[in-house]
C-alpha positions as CSV (number, residue, x, y, z in Angstrom):
1,M,-14.3,-23.3,3.0
2,A,-16.4,-20.7,4.7
3,G,-18.8,-21.6,7.4
4,N,-17.7,-25.1,8.4
5,S,-14.8,-24.4,10.7
6,D,-14.3,-26.1,14.1
7,P,-15.2,-23.7,16.9
8,L,-12.1,-22.0,18.5
9,S,-10.5,-23.9,21.3
10,P,-11.0,-22.6,24.9
11,R,-7.4,-21.2,24.8
12,A,-8.0,-19.4,21.5
13,K,-11.3,-17.9,22.8
14,L,-9.4,-16.7,25.9
15,A,-6.7,-15.2,23.7
16,V,-9.3,-13.4,21.6
17,T,-11.2,-12.1,24.6
18,A,-8.0,-10.9,26.4
19,G,-6.7,-9.2,23.2
20,K,-10.0,-7.3,22.8
21,A,-10.0,-6.2,26.4
22,V,-6.4,-4.9,26.1
23,A,-7.3,-3.1,22.8
24,A,-10.3,-1.5,24.4
25,A,-8.2,-0.3,27.4
26,S,-5.6,1.1,25.0
27,R,-8.3,3.0,23.0
28,A,-9.8,4.3,26.3
29,A,-6.4,5.7,27.3
30,G,-6.2,7.5,23.9
31,R,-3.3,5.5,22.6
32,G,-4.7,4.7,19.1
33,S,-6.9,1.8,17.9
34,G,-5.3,-0.8,20.2
35,S,-5.2,-3.4,17.5
36,V,-1.5,-4.0,17.6
37,I,-1.2,-4.3,21.4
38,G,-4.4,-6.4,21.5
39,G,-3.0,-8.7,18.8
40,R,0.3,-9.1,20.7
41,V,-1.4,-10.1,23.9
42,A,-3.6,-12.6,22.0
43,L,-0.6,-14.2,20.2
44,K,1.3,-14.5,23.5
45,L,-1.6,-16.5,24.9
46,D,-2.1,-18.6,21.8
47,P,0.8,-18.5,19.3
48,D,-1.3,-20.4,16.7
49,L,-4.2,-18.0,16.9
50,L,-3.6,-16.4,13.5
51,A,-3.8,-19.8,11.8
52,R,-6.9,-20.8,13.8
53,L,-8.8,-17.5,13.0
54,A,-8.0,-17.9,9.3
55,Q,-9.2,-21.5,9.0
56,H,-12.8,-20.7,8.1
57,L,-12.0,-17.8,5.8
58,D,-11.1,-17.3,2.2
59,V,-7.9,-15.2,2.8
60,I,-6.6,-12.7,0.3
61,L,-3.2,-11.1,1.1
62,V,-2.0,-7.8,-0.4
63,S,1.7,-6.8,-0.3
64,A,3.8,-4.1,-1.9
65,T,6.0,-1.1,-1.0
66,N,3.3,1.4,-2.2
67,G,-0.5,1.1,-2.5
68,K,-1.2,-1.8,0.0
69,T,-3.7,0.0,2.2
70,T,-5.6,1.5,-0.8
71,T,-5.7,-1.8,-2.8
72,T,-6.8,-3.7,0.3
73,R,-9.7,-1.3,0.6
74,L,-10.6,-1.6,-3.1
75,I,-10.5,-5.5,-3.0
76,A,-12.6,-5.6,0.2
77,E,-15.2,-3.3,-1.3
78,A,-15.3,-5.4,-4.5
79,L,-15.6,-8.7,-2.6
80,R,-18.5,-7.5,-0.5
81,A,-20.5,-8.2,-3.6
82,A,-19.9,-11.9,-2.9
83,G,-20.1,-12.1,0.9
84,P,-19.2,-10.5,4.2
85,V,-15.5,-9.3,4.5
86,V,-13.2,-8.7,7.4
87,S,-10.1,-6.5,6.7
88,N,-7.3,-4.7,8.5
89,A,-8.5,-1.5,7.0
90,L,-6.5,0.8,9.3
91,G,-3.2,-0.6,7.9
92,A,-1.9,-2.5,11.0
93,N,-0.1,-5.0,8.7
94,M,2.2,-7.1,10.9
95,P,1.1,-10.4,12.5
96,A,-0.3,-8.7,15.7
97,G,-2.5,-6.2,13.8
98,I,-3.6,-8.9,11.4
99,T,-4.6,-11.2,14.2
100,S,-6.7,-8.4,15.8
101,A,-8.5,-7.8,12.5
102,L,-9.4,-11.4,12.0
103,A,-10.5,-11.8,15.7
104,G,-13.2,-9.2,14.9
105,G,-14.6,-11.0,11.8
106,S,-16.4,-14.0,13.2
107,D,-19.2,-13.8,10.5
108,A,-17.0,-13.0,7.6
109,R,-16.5,-15.2,4.5
110,Y,-13.5,-13.3,3.1
111,A,-10.5,-11.8,4.8
112,V,-8.7,-9.1,2.8
113,I,-5.4,-8.5,4.6
114,E,-2.7,-6.0,3.9
115,V,0.7,-7.5,4.9
116,D,4.1,-5.7,5.4
117,E,6.5,-6.9,2.8
118,K,8.9,-8.4,5.3
119,Y,6.2,-10.5,6.9
120,L,4.5,-11.8,3.7
121,A,6.0,-15.3,3.7
122,G,5.2,-16.0,7.4
123,V,1.7,-14.7,7.2
124,A,1.1,-16.7,4.0
125,R,2.3,-19.8,5.8
126,D,-0.1,-19.2,8.7
127,T,-3.2,-18.2,6.8
128,D,-3.1,-20.5,3.8
129,P,-4.4,-17.7,1.5
130,K,-6.6,-18.4,-1.6
131,A,-5.1,-15.4,-3.4
132,I,-2.0,-13.1,-2.9
133,A,-1.8,-9.7,-4.7
134,L,1.8,-8.4,-5.3
135,L,1.9,-4.8,-6.6
136,N,5.4,-3.4,-6.5
137,L,8.8,-3.4,-4.7
138,S,11.0,-0.3,-4.3
139,R,13.4,1.2,-1.8
140,D,11.8,2.2,1.5
141,Q,13.0,2.6,5.1
142,L,16.7,2.3,4.1
143,D,18.0,1.9,7.6
144,R,16.2,-1.4,8.2
145,A,14.6,-2.8,5.1
146,A,16.5,-5.4,3.2
147,E,17.7,-4.3,-0.2
148,T,14.8,-4.8,-2.7
149,R,16.4,-7.7,-4.5
150,M,16.7,-9.6,-1.2
151,L,13.1,-8.9,-0.4
152,A,12.1,-10.2,-3.8
153,E,14.2,-13.4,-3.1
154,H,12.4,-13.8,0.3
155,W,9.0,-13.6,-1.4
156,R,10.1,-16.0,-4.1
157,E,11.2,-18.6,-1.6
158,G,8.0,-18.1,0.5
159,L,5.7,-18.5,-2.6
160,A,7.5,-21.5,-4.1
161,G,4.9,-24.2,-4.7
162,S,2.2,-22.1,-3.1
163,K,-1.4,-23.2,-3.8
164,S,-2.5,-19.6,-3.8
165,V,-3.5,-17.8,-6.9
166,V,-0.9,-15.0,-7.2
167,I,-2.0,-11.8,-8.9
168,A,1.2,-10.0,-9.8
169,N,2.3,-6.8,-11.6
170,A,3.9,-7.9,-14.9
171,D,5.6,-4.4,-15.2
172,D,7.7,-4.7,-12.1
173,P,10.7,-7.1,-12.7
174,L,11.2,-7.6,-9.0
175,V,7.6,-8.7,-8.5
176,V,7.8,-10.9,-11.6
177,W,10.9,-12.6,-10.2
178,A,9.2,-13.1,-6.8
179,A,6.0,-14.5,-8.3
180,S,7.6,-16.7,-10.9
181,S,8.2,-19.5,-8.4
182,S,4.5,-19.9,-7.9
183,P,2.6,-22.3,-10.2
184,N,-0.6,-20.3,-10.5
185,V,0.0,-16.6,-11.5
186,V,-2.4,-14.1,-13.0
187,W,-0.3,-11.3,-14.6
188,V,-1.6,-7.7,-14.6
189,A,-0.1,-4.9,-16.7
190,A,-0.5,-2.3,-14.0
191,G,2.5,0.0,-15.1
192,Q,5.5,1.2,-13.2
193,M,6.6,4.8,-13.1
194,W,9.5,4.3,-10.7
195,K,12.1,2.1,-12.4
196,D,15.3,2.9,-10.5
197,D,15.2,-0.3,-8.4
198,A,15.0,-2.5,-11.4
199,W,17.8,-1.7,-13.8
200,S,19.6,-4.9,-13.1
201,C,18.2,-8.4,-13.7
202,P,16.9,-10.0,-10.4
203,S,17.7,-13.4,-11.9
204,C,21.3,-13.0,-13.0
205,G,22.4,-9.4,-12.3
206,G,22.6,-8.5,-16.0
207,V,21.5,-5.1,-17.3
208,M,17.8,-4.8,-18.0
209,Q,16.7,-3.6,-21.4
210,R,13.6,-1.5,-21.3
211,P,12.2,-0.7,-24.8
212,G,8.9,1.1,-24.4
213,D,6.7,-0.6,-21.7
214,D,8.5,-3.9,-22.3
215,W,11.5,-5.2,-20.3
216,Y,13.9,-8.1,-20.6
217,C,17.4,-9.2,-19.6
218,G,19.7,-9.4,-22.6
219,E,21.9,-11.9,-20.8
220,C,19.7,-14.6,-19.2
221,G,16.4,-14.1,-21.1
222,F,14.3,-13.2,-18.0
223,R,11.5,-11.1,-19.5
224,R,8.1,-9.5,-18.9
225,P,5.4,-12.1,-19.0
226,T,2.3,-11.7,-21.2
227,P,-0.4,-10.1,-19.0
228,S,-4.0,-11.3,-19.0
229,W,-5.3,-8.2,-17.3
230,A,-4.2,-4.6,-18.2
231,L,-4.7,-1.0,-17.2
232,S,-5.4,0.9,-20.4
233,G,-6.1,4.6,-19.8
234,D,-9.3,4.8,-17.8
235,H,-10.2,1.2,-18.5
236,V,-9.4,-2.3,-17.3
237,L,-8.9,-4.9,-20.0
238,D,-10.0,-8.3,-18.9
239,P,-8.6,-11.7,-20.2
240,H,-11.3,-11.7,-22.9
241,G,-10.2,-8.3,-24.2
242,S,-13.3,-6.5,-22.9
243,A,-12.7,-3.0,-21.6
244,W,-14.4,-1.9,-18.3
245,P,-14.4,1.7,-17.3
246,I,-12.7,2.7,-14.0
247,H,-14.8,5.1,-11.9
248,L,-12.9,6.1,-8.8
249,Q,-13.1,9.0,-6.3
250,L,-9.4,8.4,-5.6
251,P,-7.0,10.5,-7.7
252,G,-4.1,9.5,-10.0
253,R,-2.8,6.8,-12.3
254,A,-1.5,4.7,-9.4
255,N,-5.0,4.2,-8.0
256,K,-6.3,3.1,-11.5
257,A,-3.4,0.6,-11.4
258,N,-4.6,-0.5,-7.9
259,A,-8.1,-0.9,-9.3
260,A,-6.9,-3.0,-12.2
261,S,-5.1,-5.4,-9.8
262,S,-8.2,-5.4,-7.5
263,A,-10.5,-6.3,-10.4
264,A,-8.2,-9.3,-11.2
265,V,-8.3,-10.4,-7.6
266,A,-12.2,-10.1,-7.4
267,A,-12.5,-12.2,-10.6
268,V,-10.7,-15.1,-8.9
269,F,-13.7,-15.2,-6.5
270,G,-16.3,-14.9,-9.2
271,V,-17.0,-11.2,-9.0
272,P,-17.3,-9.8,-12.5
273,P,-15.1,-6.7,-13.4
274,Q,-18.1,-4.4,-13.9
275,V,-19.5,-5.2,-10.5
276,A,-16.1,-5.0,-8.8
277,L,-15.2,-1.6,-10.4
278,E,-18.6,-0.1,-9.6
279,R,-18.2,-1.0,-6.0
280,M,-14.7,0.5,-5.8
281,Y,-16.3,3.9,-6.5
282,Q,-17.5,3.9,-2.8
283,V,-13.9,4.4,-1.6
284,Q,-13.4,8.1,-1.0
285,A,-10.3,8.3,1.2
286,V,-8.2,5.7,2.8
287,A,-7.1,6.3,6.4
288,G,-7.2,10.1,5.7
289,R,-5.2,9.9,2.4
290,Y,-6.6,12.1,-0.3
291,D,-9.0,13.8,2.1
292,V,-9.7,17.5,1.5
293,V,-10.0,19.2,4.8
294,Q,-10.9,22.8,5.8
295,F,-8.2,24.4,7.9
296,M,-7.7,28.1,8.6
297,Q,-10.3,29.0,5.9
298,R,-8.4,27.0,3.3
299,D,-8.9,23.7,1.5
300,L,-6.0,21.3,2.2
301,R,-5.6,18.0,0.3
302,L,-3.7,15.5,2.4
303,L,-1.4,13.2,0.4
304,L,0.8,10.4,1.9
305,A,4.1,9.7,0.2
306,K,6.7,7.5,2.0
307,N,9.5,6.8,-0.4
308,P,10.8,7.9,-3.8
309,A,8.3,5.8,-5.8
310,G,5.4,7.2,-3.8
311,W,6.6,10.8,-4.2
312,L,6.9,10.4,-7.9
313,E,3.3,9.1,-8.2
314,T,2.1,11.9,-5.9
315,F,3.7,14.7,-7.9
316,S,1.9,13.4,-11.0
317,L,-1.6,13.9,-9.4
318,I,-1.3,17.3,-7.7
319,D,-3.0,20.4,-9.3
320,P,-0.8,22.3,-11.8
321,P,1.3,25.4,-10.8
322,P,0.8,27.8,-9.2
323,T,-1.0,25.6,-6.6
324,P,1.0,25.9,-3.4
325,V,2.6,22.7,-2.0
326,I,3.5,22.0,1.6
327,L,6.1,19.2,2.1
328,S,6.5,17.6,5.5
329,V,9.2,14.9,6.3
330,N,9.9,13.2,9.6
331,A,12.5,10.4,10.3
332,R,11.0,8.7,13.3
333,G,10.9,4.9,13.9
334,A,7.9,4.2,11.7
335,D,9.4,6.3,8.8
336,G,12.9,4.9,8.9
337,T,15.5,7.2,10.3
338,D,17.7,7.5,7.1
339,T,16.6,10.4,4.9
340,S,19.1,9.8,2.1
341,W,16.1,8.6,0.0
342,L,15.2,12.3,-0.5
343,W,18.0,12.5,-3.0
344,D,16.3,9.9,-5.2
345,V,13.2,12.1,-5.6
346,D,13.0,14.3,-8.7
347,Y,11.9,17.6,-7.1
348,T,12.2,19.5,-10.4
349,R,8.7,18.3,-11.0
350,L,7.6,21.0,-8.5
351,T,9.0,23.9,-10.5
352,G,6.4,26.7,-10.6
353,H,4.7,25.7,-7.3
354,P,5.2,27.9,-4.2
355,I,6.8,25.4,-1.8
356,S,6.8,25.4,2.0
357,V,8.8,22.9,4.1
358,I,7.9,21.6,7.6
359,G,8.5,18.5,9.7
360,D,11.3,17.2,11.9
361,R,13.7,16.9,9.0
362,K,12.7,20.1,7.2
363,L,16.4,21.1,6.9
364,D,17.3,17.8,5.2
365,L,14.5,18.5,2.7
366,A,15.6,22.2,2.3
367,V,19.1,21.2,1.3
368,R,17.7,18.8,-1.3
369,L,15.3,21.4,-2.7
370,E,18.2,23.9,-2.9
371,V,20.2,21.5,-5.0
372,A,17.2,21.0,-7.2
373,N,17.0,24.8,-7.8
374,Q,13.5,25.0,-6.2
375,T,12.2,28.2,-4.6
376,F,10.9,27.3,-1.1
377,Q,10.4,28.6,2.4
378,V,11.2,26.7,5.6
379,C,8.3,27.1,8.2
380,E,8.0,26.2,11.8
381,N,4.7,24.4,11.5
382,L,1.6,23.8,9.4
383,D,-0.1,26.9,10.6
384,Q,2.7,29.2,9.4
385,A,3.0,27.4,6.1
386,V,-0.8,27.8,5.4
387,Q,-0.7,31.5,6.4
388,I,2.0,32.4,3.9
389,A,0.5,30.4,1.0
390,P,-1.5,32.3,-1.6
391,P,-5.3,31.8,-1.5
392,G,-6.9,28.7,-3.0
393,R,-6.4,25.0,-2.5
394,I,-3.1,23.7,-1.0
395,E,-1.5,20.3,-1.7
396,V,0.1,18.8,1.5
397,I,2.5,15.9,0.9
398,A,3.9,14.1,4.0
399,N,5.7,10.9,4.9
400,Y,4.2,8.5,7.4
401,T,4.5,10.0,10.9
402,A,4.4,13.6,9.4
403,F,1.1,12.6,7.9
404,Q,-0.3,11.5,11.3
405,D,0.9,14.8,12.8
406,L,-1.0,16.7,10.1
407,R,-4.2,14.7,10.6
408,R,-4.1,15.5,14.3
409,R,-3.5,19.2,13.7
410,V,-6.3,19.6,11.2
411,G,-8.7,17.5,13.4
412,N,-9.0,14.7,10.8
């Protein structure tokens, strides 16, 4: 438990000190936060460092294709009602970044850690988490990510017999399949807009039946579990049937779903839903996402959407037509270099919006919009796209590295 850990070994202390020095040098050189390179150096010096740093903490892991960073922030905010929290709030979610985050949290009681889907099993093995939140699984980074069914299988094997409390989305069949190997699961009805990765049964490959919000496999009987927590409109329903209002500064249904899962996680640690949800109101933007910035005498709202499921959720929260929309897509290493996922996005939802297209792969996106019968303009850069947009607020939607480019350009 918290507070009674053995002090770190001399080797571990050296690894932490060296990692922090390298991170500081990287920051001074203007190369970002330095958390990843610092963590890599620390783990080279002490390969068991992540496990050592986690020993005295109650660890909560958060993994999903979409919503990890935001949900990690919401859970961290809620748990601060119960004690000091350390978190990888900037989204460095592989072992090196996680090690860096924990190295900075010597006084913390809780560690709320976002974990890349592919690393979940290994990080869970190293950190012995008290709770694991699983939100969703969908196609992402097609050139290197395993097919979603294989990822669910990897989670399922990694969680088998785990002592952790697993808080899992009952509406995502892939997540349910992954979590079902765990003996202690809290099911949350958080919803699922994107269904195109879960039409076949993860258990037997049969065709999924989806009447209303329910789902089941007609062939093997694998079916949606009964949730004990649920998102219902603007409220979270707890296991006693009480409805607690969600007050967020973050927009959209997806963030209400993230708040519902976060309330269920906080309850595992004794934080009541009312307290947890009130604290979540503090979160205004997450690593620049949802920020409204002034640029060239205009208000730009910056929205991150990295894959088809994320774009679908984002389209549901933008202001109605004729609000102008700027779309930016890159295909660099961190994005995945395969842009064929653009064909899985329903761009007819943008009908009526003046659309401008920018980014490294603007022509890929232009072809896709052409096929979707959308009216759009291809622009050289953000400045040009803003200049040609009619007055008023502009919604700017970008994938990962395109989003970082935008933040640098607008000085955010």
